[in-house]
C-alpha positions in Angstrom: -15.0 -24.0 -16.9 -11.8 -26.3 -17.5 -10.4 -23.6 -20.0 -11.2 -20.7 -17.5 -8.4 -18.1 -17.6 -7.7 -16.3 -14.4 -6.6 -12.6 -14.5 -3.0 -12.4 -13.5 -0.6 -9.4 -12.8 1.7 -10.5 -15.5 -1.1 -9.5 -18.0 -0.6 -5.8 -17.4 3.2 -6.2 -17.2 3.2 -7.7 -20.6 0.8 -5.2 -22.0 3.2 -2.5 -20.9 6.2 -4.3 -22.3 4.6 -4.5 -25.7 3.9 -0.7 -25.6 7.5 0.1 -24.7 9.6 1.4 -27.6 12.6 -0.5 -28.3 11.9 -3.4 -25.9 13.8 -6.6 -26.0 12.3 -9.9 -26.2 10.5 -11.0 -23.0 11.6 -13.9 -20.7 9.0 -14.9 -18.2 10.3 -17.3 -15.7 9.1 -18.8 -12.3 8.1 -22.1 -10.6 6.4 -24.8 -12.8 2.7 -24.6 -13.1 2.4 -21.2 -11.9 0.5 -20.1 -14.9 3.3 -18.9 -17.3 2.6 -20.6 -20.4 -1.3 -19.8 -20.2 -0.6 -16.2 -19.4 1.7 -15.8 -22.3 -0.7 -17.6 -24.6 -3.6 -15.4 -23.6 -1.5 -12.3 -24.1 -0.5 -13.4 -27.6 -4.0 -14.2 -28.6 -5.2 -10.7 -27.5 -2.5 -8.8 -29.2 -1.3 -10.8 -32.4 -3.0 -12.3 -35.5 -0.3 -14.9 -36.0 0.7 -16.8 -32.8 3.5 -19.3 -33.2 4.3 -21.4 -30.2 6.8 -23.9 -29.5 7.3 -26.0 -26.3 10.8 -27.5 -26.2 9.9 -30.0 -23.6 7.0 -31.5 -25.6 8.5 -31.0 -29.1 12.1 -31.4 -28.7 12.7 -31.7 -32.4 12.2 -28.0 -32.6 15.7 -27.7 -31.0 17.2 -28.5 -34.3 15.8 -25.2 -35.9 18.5 -23.4 -33.8 21.3 -25.6 -34.3 22.8 -23.8 -37.2 22.7 -20.2 -38.2 20.9 -17.7 -35.7 20.0 -15.3 -38.4 16.2 -14.6 -38.0 15.6 -15.4 -41.7 17.2 -18.9 -41.3 15.4 -19.6 -38.1 12.1 -18.8 -39.6 12.9 -21.0 -42.7 13.9 -23.8 -40.3 10.7 -23.3 -38.1 8.4 -23.1 -41.1 9.8 -26.4 -42.4 9.1 -28.2 -39.0 5.8 -26.4 -38.4 4.0 -25.7 -41.7 1.1 -23.9 -39.9 3.4 -21.2 -38.6 3.0 -17.7 -40.2 5.5 -15.0 -39.8 4.2 -11.6 -40.9 6.4 -8.7 -40.0 4.9 -6.6 -37.0 1.9 -8.9 -36.6 3.5 -12.2 -35.4 4.7 -13.3 -32.2 7.0 -16.5 -31.5 6.5 -18.1 -28.1 9.4 -20.2 -27.0 8.2 -22.3 -23.9 10.6 -24.3 -21.6 13.5 -22.3 -23.3 15.9 -23.7 -20.9 15.8 -26.9 -22.8 17.2 -25.1 -25.9 20.0 -22.6 -24.9 20.7 -21.7 -28.5 17.1 -20.5 -28.8 17.8 -18.2 -25.8 20.9 -17.0 -27.5 18.7 -16.2 -30.5 17.0 -13.6 -28.7 19.9 -11.3 -29.5 19.1 -11.8 -33.2 15.4 -11.1 -32.9 16.0 -8.0 -30.8 18.4 -6.7 -33.5 16.0 -7.7 -36.5 12.9 -6.0 -34.9 10.3 -7.7 -37.1 8.8 -10.1 -34.8 7.9 -10.2 -31.0 9.4 -13.1 -29.0 8.3 -14.2 -25.6 10.4 -16.9 -23.9 9.3 -18.7 -20.8 10.8 -21.3 -18.6 10.7 -22.8 -15.1 14.5 -23.8 -14.9 16.3 -20.9 -16.1 19.8 -21.1 -14.7 20.0 -24.9 -14.8 20.5 -26.2 -18.1 21.8 -23.0 -19.5 24.7 -23.1 -17.0 25.8 -26.5 -18.2 25.4 -25.9 -22.1 28.4 -23.9 -22.8 26.2 -21.6 -24.8 26.4 -17.9 -23.7 23.5 -15.8 -22.7 22.0 -13.2 -24.9 23.1 -10.2 -22.6 21.2 -7.1 -22.8 18.7 -8.7 -25.2 16.0 -10.0 -22.7 13.4 -8.3 -20.4 12.8 -10.5 -17.4 9.5 -11.0 -15.9 9.3 -13.2 -12.8 6.0 -14.9 -12.3 5.0 -16.6 -9.0 1.8 -18.5 -8.0 -1.3 -16.4 -7.2 -1.2 -14.0 -4.4 -4.2 -13.1 -2.4 -5.2 -10.3 -4.7 -5.1 -12.7 -7.7 -7.0 -15.2 -5.6 -9.9 -12.6 -4.9 -10.0 -11.8 -8.7 -10.4 -15.5 -9.4 -13.3 -16.1 -7.1 -15.1 -13.1 -8.6 -13.9 -9.8 -6.7 -13.3 -6.8 -8.8 -10.7 -4.1 -8.5 -12.8 -1.7 -6.7 -12.5 -3.9 -3.5 -8.8 -3.9 -3.8 -8.9 -0.1 -4.5 -10.9 0.5 -1.3 -8.5 -1.6 0.7 -5.4 0.1 -0.5 -7.0 3.4 0.2 -7.5 2.3 3.9 -3.9 1.2 3.9 -2.6 4.4 2.5 -4.6 6.6 4.8 -4.1 4.2 7.8 -7.9 4.0 8.4 -9.7 1.3 9.8 -11.4 -1.3 7.4 -15.2 -1.4 8.1 -15.8 -4.5 10.3 -18.1 -6.6 7.9 -15.4 -6.2 5.1 -12.7 -7.0 7.6 -14.3 -10.1 8.7 -15.1 -11.2 5.3 -11.5 -10.7 4.1 -10.1 -12.6 7.0 -12.3 -15.5 6.1 -11.2 -15.4 2.5 -7.7 -15.2 3.5 -8.0 -18.4 5.5 -9.4 -20.1 2.4 -6.5 -18.8 0.3 -4.0 -20.2 2.8 -5.7 -23.6 2.7 -5.9 -23.7 -1.0 -2.5 -22.0 -2.0 -1.8 -20.0 -5.1 -1.3 -22.7 -7.8 -3.9 -21.8 -10.7 -4.9 -25.4 -11.0 -5.7 -25.8 -7.4 -7.6 -22.5 -7.4 -9.5 -23.7 -10.2 -10.6 -26.9 -8.6 -11.6 -24.9 -5.5 -13.8 -22.4 -7.8 -15.4 -25.4 -9.4 -16.1 -27.4 -6.4 -15.7 -25.3 -3.2 -13.8 -28.3 -1.9 -10.7 -27.9 0.0 -10.1 -31.7 -0.5 -10.1 -31.5 -4.4 -7.7 -28.4 -4.2 -5.5 -30.4 -1.7 -5.3 -33.3 -4.2 -4.3 -31.1 -6.9 -1.5 -29.5 -4.9 -0.3 -33.0 -3.8 0.0 -34.0 -7.4 2.0 -30.9 -8.1 4.4 -31.7 -5.2 5.0 -35.2 -6.7 5.8 -33.5 -10.0 8.1 -30.9 -8.2 9.9 -33.8 -6.5 10.2 -35.9 -9.6 11.6 -33.0 -11.8 15.3 -33.2 -11.1 15.3 -36.8 -12.7 13.9 -35.2 -15.9 16.4 -32.4 -16.4 18.7 -33.2 -19.2 21.8 -31.7 -20.6 22.5 -30.8 -24.2 23.3 -34.5 -25.1 20.2 -35.7 -23.5 21.8 -37.3 -20.4 20.6 -36.5 -16.9 21.9 -33.5 -15.4 21.7 -35.2 -11.8 22.8 -38.5 -10.4 20.5 -40.5 -8.2 22.4 -39.3 -5.1 22.1 -35.7 -6.2 18.4 -36.1 -6.7 18.0 -37.6 -3.3 19.8 -34.7 -1.8 17.4 -32.3 -3.5 14.3 -34.1 -2.4 15.7 -34.3 1.1 16.3 -30.5 1.1 12.8 -30.0 -0.1 11.5 -32.2 2.9 13.6 -30.2 5.3 12.0 -26.9 4.6 8.8 -28.0 6.5 10.8 -30.0 9.1 12.7 -26.9 10.1 9.7 -24.7 9.9 8.4 -26.2 13.1 11.6 -25.8 14.9 12.0 -22.9 17.5 14.3 -20.7 15.3 13.1 -22.0 11.9 16.7 -21.8 10.6 17.6 -24.3 7.9 20.4 -26.5 8.8 22.0 -27.9 5.5 24.2 -30.3 7.4 21.1 -32.6 7.8 21.7 -33.3 4.0 24.3 -36.0 3.2 27.2 -35.0 1.5 29.9 -32.3 1.8 29.3 -28.5 2.0 29.3 -28.0 -1.8 26.9 -30.8 -2.4 24.5 -29.6 0.2 24.7 -26.1 -1.3 23.9 -27.5 -4.8 20.9 -29.2 -3.4 19.6 -26.0 -1.9 20.6 -24.0 -4.9 18.5 -26.2 -7.1 15.4 -25.4 -5.2 16.2 -21.7 -5.4 17.2 -21.6 -9.0 14.0 -23.6 -10.0 11.9 -21.2 -7.9 10.6 -24.0 -5.8 11.8 -22.3 -2.5 13.0 -18.8 -1.6 15.5 -17.8 1.1 15.6 -15.3 3.9 19.1 -14.5 5.3 20.1 -13.4 8.7 21.7 -9.9 8.9 24.5 -8.7 11.2 22.5 -5.5 11.8 19.1 -4.6 10.7 19.9 -1.4 8.8 20.3 -0.4 5.1 21.5 -1.6 2.8 20.5 -5.1 4.0 22.0 -7.1 1.2 25.5 -6.4 2.2 24.8 -7.1 5.9 23.4 -10.6 5.2 25.0 -13.8 6.7 25.4 -16.2 3.8 25.5 -19.3 6.1 22.6 -18.4 8.3 19.1 -18.7 6.6 15.6 -19.8 6.5 14.1 -21.5 3.5 10.4 -21.3 2.5 8.3 -23.0 -0.1 7.4 -20.8 -3.0 3.7 -21.3 -2.3 1.9 -21.6 1.0 -0.4 -24.4 -0.4 2.9 -26.6 -0.5 3.4 -25.9 3.1 -0.2 -26.7 4.1 -0.2 -29.8 1.9 3.1 -31.2 3.5 1.6 -30.6 6.9 -1.3 -32.6 6.0 -5.0 -32.3 5.3 -5.9 -31.9 9.0 -4.1 -28.7 9.0 -6.9 -27.2 6.8 -9.4 -28.1 9.3 -7.4 -26.6 12.1 -6.9 -23.4 10.0 -10.6 -22.9 9.3 -11.9 -23.8 12.6 -9.0 -22.1 14.6 -7.9 -25.4 16.0 -4.2 -25.1 15.6 -3.5 -23.8 19.1 0.1 -23.5 19.9 1.1 -24.6 16.3 -0.1 -21.4 14.7 3.1 -19.5 15.0 5.3 -21.3 12.6 2.6 -21.6 10.1 1.7 -17.8 10.1 5.4 -17.0 9.8 5.3 -19.0 6.5 2.0 -17.2 5.5 3.7 -13.7 5.9 6.8 -14.9 4.1 4.7 -16.1 1.4 2.8 -12.9 1.0 6.0 -10.7 1.3 7.8 -12.8 -1.4 5.0 -12.6 -3.7 5.0 -8.8 -3.3 8.4 -8.8 -4.6 10.2 -7.7 -1.3 13.6 -9.2 -0.7 13.5 -11.0 2.7 15.9 -10.9 5.6 15.6 -11.6 9.3 17.5 -10.8 12.5 18.4 -13.1 15.2 21.0 -13.1 17.8 22.2 -16.0 20.2 21.0 -13.8 23.1 17.4 -14.6 22.2 16.7 -11.3 20.2 14.8 -12.3 17.1 12.8 -10.3 14.5 10.6 -12.4 12.2 11.7 -10.5 9.1 13.5 -7.3 8.0 12.7 -5.4 4.7 13.5 -2.2 2.9 10.3 -0.4 2.8 9.9 3.3 1.5 13.6 3.7 2.0 14.0 2.6 5.5 14.9 -0.5 7.4 11.5 -2.0 8.4 10.9 -4.8 11.0 8.3 -7.2 10.4 6.6 -9.1 13.2 4.4 -11.9 11.9 1.8 -13.0 14.4 -0.8 -15.7 14.3 -3.3 -13.4 16.3 -1.8 -10.6 18.3 1.3 -10.8 20.6 4.1 -8.7 22.2 6.9 -7.2 20.1 9.7 -7.3 22.8 12.6 -7.9 20.5 11.5 -5.3 17.9 11.1 -2.5 20.6 14.5 -3.3 21.9 15.9 -2.7 18.4 13.8 0.4 17.8 14.8 1.9 21.3 18.7 1.5 20.5 19.2 3.2 17.1 22.7 4.0 18.0 23.4 0.2 18.0 21.0 -1.2 15.5 20.2 1.7 13.2 17.0 3.6 12.9 14.0 1.3 12.1 10.3 1.2 11.8 7.9 -1.6 12.6 5.0 -3.3 10.8 3.1 -5.8 12.9 1.1 -8.4 10.8 -1.5 -10.4 12.5 -5.1 -10.5 13.7 -5.4 -6.7 13.6 -7.2 -4.0 11.7 -5.2 -1.1 10.4 -3.6 1.4 12.7 -0.5 3.7 12.9 1.3 5.0 16.0 4.6 6.8 15.6 6.9 4.3 13.9 4.6 1.3 14.3 2.1 0.3 11.8 -0.3 -2.7 12.3 -2.0 -4.6 9.4 -4.1 -7.6 8.9 -2.7 -10.7 7.4 -4.7 -10.3 4.1 -3.3 -6.8 3.4 0.3 -8.0 3.4 0.3 -7.8 -0.5 -0.2 -4.0 -0.2 3.2 -3.6 0.9 4.5 -4.5 -2.6 2.1 -2.0 -4.4 3.6 1.1 -6.1 5.0 3.4 -3.3 4.1 6.3 -5.6 0.4 5.5 -5.3 0.7 5.4 -1.5 2.7 8.5 -1.1 0.1 10.5 -3.0 -2.4 9.8 0.0 
């Protein structure tokens, strides 16, 4: 049971990558402990006779294999000397380079492997963009295919607890056709989604829950992961083995991490970086560490909720969210789990369910924005969906959508928009308004071609 492998969406992505003619080496990146290493290893075992794996964090001596010539034959000679069990057979071998940010020259060598073409290479790392920026080593431009991996979303959670694709296909059919989900299934999915919120998407926490059915055991695992996350800046080293961050910088990063939860419970949920000690650049560095290490993600306010949203964002006005809802629940405390499962959160539901919807939209791969004015006009999220600016109202249960209706009723001022209400609903559609249950938020990131065929 300890070695159980959970099906992940990256599995099919890597399968497609391998089948694609002329592909570049793969680079899988994302937050620590999201399952990157295990997914890459399982993929390699399925597809190659010879699997050669290096973890630069655990075996730093492997860095020396890339210190000289970056010709493929020279690298293989060096690696074979360091690791006698490695076997490199052309077109039947894969080289896995884990924690590649700790060896910038190994990342640069991806260009050589791309040009050589005899061996497949899959790199992975949790801190892409940290060490590499300080190494002086260029990046292998045009010689990487990027795959972002996040913690498990609700669909992957369902796979982990034993549900098969047919259920998801049925749910997606209802979503595509905007038909009501049968009440017994609707109730079951709502209950399972509450469990997902409490456990979160870290594979280790999900495994504990699958093994024990205990929220307490899953909670303890997430708490351990949070300790690791907050301690990681002290472990980040430059090319000379010196710490990348001073103690003061580490304290700022940890403060920024703590403030995400603190501001989540405020009325407007806006992140106020001035609460971090230091000047503006130092505060920004602390926030950027969380973003670059995929510990958190950002939703910027926009001047107007119309496309293209990216050029309308207000850089200094944003919300931050933890990259996994399990972190948020853990930071809030174990009593929150009981409140979620027994509907005992009362007035405090709102801020939590905004984070829940943010988590689902982020894992669905949708860039997030929001719209707020000092006049009190406020839209939880704004996304680009099916080529249109779409307002997202995140509700704990149900509720009014006064701000959204004001925006929709004045297209001359705000642009033409649609609205998706996410809450304690079944599926419905009226004019430019769609309602969906929380557990179906993942469907917004599914292939639009599939949905358009319905």
